[in-house]
N, C-alpha and C positions, 0 to 999 in steps of 0.2 A: 345480534339479536334479530330474529325474523319478525317483521311487522305484518300482521294480517288484519285488514279492515273488517269492521263489523258495521252493518248499516242499520239505521233506524230513522224513522221520519214520519211526516204527516202526509197531507194530500199532495201538495205541489213542491215541497222542500224536502230534500234528502240530506240528512246530516250524517257524516261519517265520523265515528269515534275510533281512535286508534291510539293506544298507549304503548310506548311513550311518544309516538309521532302525533303531530297535529296536522289535520288535513282540512283544506278549504272546503266548506259545504257546497254541494251542488245546488244551484238555484236556477230559476227560469232565466232571469237576467238581472243585472245590477242597475238600479236607477242612475241616470246620468248626473243627478244633482249630488250624489254622494262622492266625497273626495276620497280617492284611494290612499291607502297607507303606503309609504315608501321606506324601504330599508336601503340606505345608501352606503356603499363602500367608499370610505373617505381616503384611505391610503392603502398602499400595497399594490401588488401586481393585478393585472386583469384576471378575473376568475376563470378557471378552466371548467368546461362543461363536458360531461361524459354522457353518452346516450343512456337513458334510464331503461333498465331491463326488468324492473320490478313489475310483475303482472298486474298488480292492483292499480298502478298509476294510469293505465290505459282507460280505466273507468272514469277518471277525472278529465280526460282529454276529449270528451265527446263534443260534437258540434258540426256545423256545416263546413268549416275549414279544417284541413288537415294541418295540425301543428306538430312540432317535434317536442318531446319531453326529454329533459336532461336533468342530471343530478350535479349539484355544485357543492363542494366542500369548502367551508370558510372557517378559519380560526377566529375566535372572538373572546373578549373578556366579559361580555354581558349577554350570553346566550339566553339566560332565563328571561330577561326583559324583552329581547327580540321575539321570543316565542310568545310572550304575553301580548305584545303588540299585534302579532298575527292573530291570536285568539280573539282579542278585542275587536279588531277590524272585521274578521270573518263573522263574529257574533252580531255585528251591526250590518251584515250583508255588504261589506265593502271589500274590494280587491286589495291585494298586497303585491307590490312590485319591488323587485330587486333593481336598484339603480347602480350602474357600474360604468367605468370608463374603459373603452376599447383600447387596444394597443396603439391605434392611430390618434387617440386623444378625444374622440367623440363619445358623448354620453349615450348609453343605451339603457333600456328597461326590459325586464322579463317578468311575466306574471308568475308569482309563487303559488304552486298548487299544494304543497305540503312542506312541513318543516319539522326537524328533529334536532335535539341537542344531545351531544355525548361528551363525556369527560375523557381527555387525553392528558399525557404528561405535560404538554406545553400549555394547557389551559382547557378551554372549551372548544368543541368542534360543532359547528352548525351545518347540518345537512339540509339543503334546499332542493326540492324537486320543482323545476320550473318549466314554463312553456315558452318555446321560441318559434319564430317563423321558420327558421332553418338552423341546423346545428353548424357551428363553425367548422371549417375544414380540419382544424387541428384536433377535433374530437375523434377523427377517424385515423386509424393506423394504415399505412400503405400496404401492409401485409394482409389486411382485411379483403383487399381486392384480388389477391393472388389466385384464389380458386375460381373466380368468376371470369377470368380472361381466357378466351379461346385463342391460343397461340397459332393454331392452324388456320384461323379465319383470314380471308383475304383482306388486305389493307388497300385503301385507295389513295 
């Protein structure tokens, strides 16, 4: 299913409505005293992040720093409640973070920009569009670089 955002809003706050996706509202800034919501991956492998190619996601990634947007697919048994937690936090102008464990054991967090729940044979699939400082190297295929390398270029 193709998701196309529709924008509506007031003076300083832009709220994006997207059905069946839920998207984080764009605001000037989140007050520091608001506690962010965290969705924690308790068990399972480290999530895999793929570069987000959806054109609408770039509108959510504006700011002074260049961040990477990625999509993460997670199987869950409670996708509806996770989406509701995101909706509630975004409605209160709070950020939502995905908390996960890296393969080296360290805990990391990624800002969730949008979320969507789908039904699959194994249960529910949660699609998260997140913001990272940099995409993990595993997100790129070595074949992606094949056309960019000039084999005739001199090497030092």
